[in-house]
N, C-alpha and C positions, 0 to 999 in steps of 0.2 A: 278296488279292481281285483277280480278273482285271479287266483294263481293258475298258471298253465299246468295242465296235467303232465306228469312225468312221462317221458317217452319210454315205451316198453321195448326191451331188448329182444331181438329174435332168438338169441342164444340163451337168454335168461341170465346172462352175466353182466354185472355192473361194477364199475369202480366208484366207490362212495367215499365222500369226505364229510366228517362231522367235526365241528370245532367248538371251543368254549365260547360262551356268550361274551360279547365285547372283547373277543380275542384273549380272554383270560386263560390262565393255566387250568387244566382239568386233572393234571397229575402232578403231585408235589413230592410223593415218596414212592418207594418201590411197591409198597402195599397197594397203592392206588393203581399202578400199572397192572399188577397181578389181579386185582379185583376185576378190572375191566376185561381183562383177557379171560378170566374164569367165567364171567357173566356172558361174554360173547360165545364161548364154547357151549354153555348151558342153553342159551337161547337157540343156538344153531341146532343142537340135538333135538330140542323140543319142537322146532318149527320146520325142520327139513331143509333149511337154507344152508348151503355149503359155504364155508369160508375158505377160499382158495389162497388168500394172502392177506397180510395185515402189517401195519406199522403204526405204533403208538408213539406220537411225539408229545411234547409237553403240553401244547395247547390245541392239538387236533389229532385226528385219527384217519388213516387210510384203510379201507377195507375193500377186498376184491371178493364179491359175492356171486354165488350162482343160485338162482331161485327158479325152479322149473314149475312152480305151482301157482304163483300169484304175484303179490305186490311186496316188494322189499320194504315199503314203508311200514308194514306191520312188524317186520323183524326189527327195523331201526327204532321204532317206537318202544317196543318191549325192552330192547337193550338200553335205550336212553333212560327210560323211566326207572328201570332197576338200578342202574349205576347212580343216577342222580339221587335216588332215595337214600342209598348207602352213603354217598358222598356228603349229602347234607347232614345226615346223622353223625358221621365221623367228625365233620368240621363244625358242627353245631351252628348251621346256617339254614336259611330258607331261601327260596327263589329258584330261578332257572339255573342250570349248569351248562347246558348246551344252547347254541344258537338254534332258533326255532326250526329252520328248514335245512336239512342236510343237502349237500350237492351230490349229483350223480351223473355218470355218463355211461352209455351203452358200450359194451365190448363185443363186437360182432364178427371178428375173424381172428384166426390163430396168430397172425403176425402182430396184431395190436394187443392181443392177450399177453404175449411175451414181452412186448414193450411196456405194458402197464405193470407187470410184476417186477420187471427190472426197475422201473421208475419208483415204485413203492419201496423196494429194498434199498434204493440209493438215497432215499430221503435224508437219513441221518448223516450220510457222507456229504451230501450237498449242503447240509446245515453245519458242517465242520465239527460234528460231535465225535465221529470216529473216522478212521481212514479206509476201512474195509467194511462192506455191508454186513458180513457175517460176525463182526465184532459187536453189533448192536443187539442187546438182549431182548428188546421189545418189538422185534419184527419177525416175520416168518422166514427170513433168509436161512437161518441155521437149521430149522426143521427141513427145509428143502435140501440143503447140503448134506444132511444126515439121514435122508429118507431111506437109504439102503440099509441102515442099521436101526430104523425106528418103525414100529408097526402102528403108531398112533394115527388116528384119522383126523386129527385137528392140528394144523390146517390140512385140508384135502389137497395133497400134492400130486395126486395121480393124473389128473387131466393135463396139467401143464407139462409135467415130465414126459408124458406119453406123446406130446406134440414134438418135443425135442428129439426123443429117440425111444424105440420100443424096448431097449435094454436099459434098466434103471440106472446102473452105474455109469453108462455112457451118457444117459440123459442128464445126470447130475453134473458130470464134467462139462457137457455141452452148455448147461445153464450157467455154470460158473464162468465159462469162457465168454458167453453172451453178455453176462452181467458186467464183466470187467472190461468189455470193449468200450472205447471212447464213443460217446453219443451226445446228441443234443435233443433228447426226448422231451416232448411237450405234451403233457397229459393234464387231466383235470387237477387243479390245485387250489389252495386257499387264495383269497384275494390278496394281491400283493400290496398291502398297506405298509407304508414306511413306519418303522418302529421309532418311537420317541427317543431322542438322544438324552444323555444324562443332564446336559446343560438345559435342554428344553424342559425336561421333567422337573428340574429344580425351579425354573422360572414359573412353571404352572403351579407348583406347590406354593411358592412365595405369593403368587397372585391370589390364591384361594385363602391363604392365611391372613391377607389384608394387613400387612405390616408387622404381624407378630412373628417371632422366630419360629422356624419350622419345628424346632424341638419342643415348642410349647404344647404340641400334640400329646406329648408324654404325660402331661399333668392335667389334661382335660378329663371331664367325666365321660363315661363310656358312650352315651348317646351322642354328645357333641362330637367326640372324636370319630365315631363311626360314620356320621354324616359327611365329615370331611374326607375320610378314607374312601367312602363310596364315590364321592365326586372325583377324587384322584383316579380311581379305577375306571370310572366312566369316561374320563378325559384321555384314557389310553395308557396310563402308567402301569407298568408291570408290578406284581407284588414285590419282587426283589428291589426294584427301583424305589418303591415307597419305603421299604425297610431301610435302605441305605440312606435316603434323604432325611427321614424322620427319626431314625434310631430306634423305632419300635420293633419288638420281636416279630418274627414271621407268623407265629400262631395267632397273634392279635390282628395283624393286617388281613390274613386270609379269612378270618371269621367275620370281618366287618361287613 
C-alpha cells in the first residue's frame, strides 16, 4: 500500500520527530549528542532550512523546522544518513539507526508555534530528567533564554521571540513565563509504547536462553552471542536492561 504524501505546511513550519529503530537508543554518550547537533547545524546551513527549536532525547529527537523552499524530507534524509554513517563507524556496526519514516505535523499559526516550542523544551522535564527546561543541555531552551547575549544563528530564535514581544529582553521573559505556566499541551509525539519492566525483561531473556543461565552469554562465541542479543533488542529490551540481566559490558551489547 503506497504511503500518503506528507501534508505541506502553509507557513513552511513543521514539528518533526525522528526516533531510533525499534525504539533503541541513538545517543549513548555526550559525543553522540554533540555530533547530531553539529550535523543538524551543518545541514541547516547547506540546505537553507531553519532550525527554530530542538530537543535530543536518548532514543528520539524533536525538531522545529522552517522550510520556505521545498520538502523537509530532503533535509531529514541528509541529516539521518550523515549521522547514521558516523554512528555505525563509531560503534562498529551496520544497519539502520533510525526508524524509516519520520513523523511530522504542520504548524500553521503563531499560537500553536508557541505551544510546540514549549512542548519541545519541556520534554526532558516530563521525562523526569531535570526539573527546569533550561537545565537540559541538549535542547534549544538555553539558547532562547540567552538570546539577548548570543549572536549565534543556530537555532534561529528570531521568529518565535518576535511573536512574544518586539523587545528581545521582554520577549525572553515572556517566553520563560509562558514555558513555566501549567499546561496540558498535546502535540506530535512518539508512539506511547509501554516500556518492558525489569521482571518482564528477565523472563524474555530466560525464554530465549532455553534453560541455560543468562550469564552463559558471557562465555558464548561472538556470533552466537550476537544473535541472542539481537533477539533481545528486537523484543524491546533496552541496552541497559540487557547489560544488567546478562552482566555483559555496555560496549559489547551496543555493537551486537
